[in-house]
C-alpha positions as CSV (number, residue, x, y, z in Angstrom):
1,M,-17.5,8.1,2.8
2,G,-16.0,9.6,-0.1
3,R,-16.5,13.0,-1.9
4,Y,-19.4,11.6,-4.1
5,S,-20.9,9.4,-1.4
6,P,-24.8,9.0,-1.5
7,I,-24.9,9.4,2.3
8,S,-23.0,11.7,4.5
9,L,-21.0,10.4,7.5
10,E,-23.3,12.0,9.9
11,A,-26.5,10.6,8.4
12,F,-24.8,7.2,8.1
13,D,-24.1,7.3,11.7
14,E,-27.5,8.5,12.7
15,Q,-29.7,6.7,10.5
16,V,-27.9,3.3,9.6
17,Y,-25.0,2.5,11.8
18,S,-26.9,3.3,15.0
19,Q,-29.8,1.1,13.9
20,F,-27.7,-2.0,14.0
21,Y,-25.1,-1.2,16.7
22,H,-26.9,0.6,19.4
23,A,-29.3,-1.4,21.4
24,S,-31.5,1.5,22.2
25,S,-32.7,1.9,18.5
26,I,-34.0,-1.6,17.7
27,A,-36.7,-1.5,14.9
28,P,-39.3,-4.2,14.2
29,A,-37.9,-6.9,11.9
30,D,-40.6,-6.5,9.3
31,D,-40.0,-2.7,8.8
32,Q,-39.2,-2.0,5.2
33,L,-37.1,0.9,6.2
34,L,-34.9,-1.6,8.2
35,S,-34.1,-3.6,5.2
36,H,-33.2,-0.6,3.1
37,R,-30.8,0.7,5.8
38,Q,-29.4,-2.7,6.1
39,S,-28.7,-2.7,2.4
40,V,-26.8,0.6,2.7
41,L,-24.8,-0.8,5.6
42,F,-23.7,-4.0,3.6
43,M,-22.9,-1.7,0.6
44,V,-20.5,0.5,2.6
45,F,-19.0,-2.9,3.8
46,A,-18.6,-3.9,0.2
47,I,-17.1,-0.7,-0.9
48,G,-14.7,-0.9,2.1
49,S,-13.6,-4.4,1.2
50,L,-13.1,-3.4,-2.4
51,M,-10.9,-0.5,-1.2
52,N,-9.0,-2.4,1.4
53,P,-5.3,-2.6,0.2
54,A,-4.6,-5.8,2.1
55,E,-7.2,-7.6,0.0
56,S,-7.0,-8.6,-3.7
57,A,-8.6,-6.3,-6.3
58,Y,-12.0,-8.3,-6.7
59,N,-12.1,-10.1,-3.4
60,I,-14.7,-12.5,-2.3
61,E,-15.4,-10.6,0.8
62,A,-16.7,-7.6,-1.1
63,E,-18.9,-9.8,-3.4
64,K,-20.3,-11.5,-0.3
65,Y,-21.3,-7.9,1.1
66,H,-22.6,-6.9,-2.3
67,Q,-24.9,-10.1,-2.5
68,L,-26.2,-9.4,0.9
69,A,-27.0,-5.7,0.2
70,R,-28.8,-6.9,-2.9
71,A,-30.9,-9.3,-0.9
72,A,-31.7,-6.8,1.8
73,L,-32.7,-4.1,-0.9
74,F,-34.9,-6.4,-2.8
75,S,-36.5,-8.3,0.1
76,N,-39.3,-5.7,-0.1
77,S,-40.8,-4.1,-3.3
78,L,-39.0,-0.9,-4.2
79,F,-42.0,0.5,-5.9
80,E,-44.6,0.2,-3.2
81,E,-42.7,2.4,-0.8
82,L,-39.4,3.9,-2.1
83,T,-37.2,5.3,0.8
84,V,-34.1,7.5,0.7
85,N,-32.2,4.7,2.1
86,A,-33.2,2.6,-0.9
87,I,-32.1,5.3,-3.2
88,Q,-28.7,5.4,-1.4
89,A,-28.2,1.7,-1.7
90,L,-29.0,1.8,-5.6
91,V,-26.3,4.7,-5.8
92,S,-23.9,2.4,-3.9
93,F,-24.6,-0.4,-6.3
94,L,-23.7,1.8,-9.2
95,T,-20.6,2.8,-7.4
96,V,-19.5,-0.8,-6.9
97,S,-20.4,-1.6,-10.6
98,Y,-18.1,1.4,-11.7
99,I,-15.4,0.1,-9.6
100,H,-15.6,-3.4,-10.9
101,V,-15.6,-2.1,-14.4
102,S,-12.8,0.4,-14.2
């Protein structure tokens, strides 16, 4: 994660990455927090795809992850129960939007 990242590397490892890549921390599928964390994970993948020097500037891989992140974030209402992970995903959306514009 970069200098202006919405989530620290430690928090990402503990809260997001481990949620999906460690069998000991499986949450119920209908958990709203899970979809927000999944959105953060997909946004990290999208930004990573955009920054990959082996790929073209606006590659389809990044767009696919961006769409998956949007779907995960908005699968539940943000206004009923806003989470820190939802805010992190929203800030990541802004980062990707800025990268696409510049």
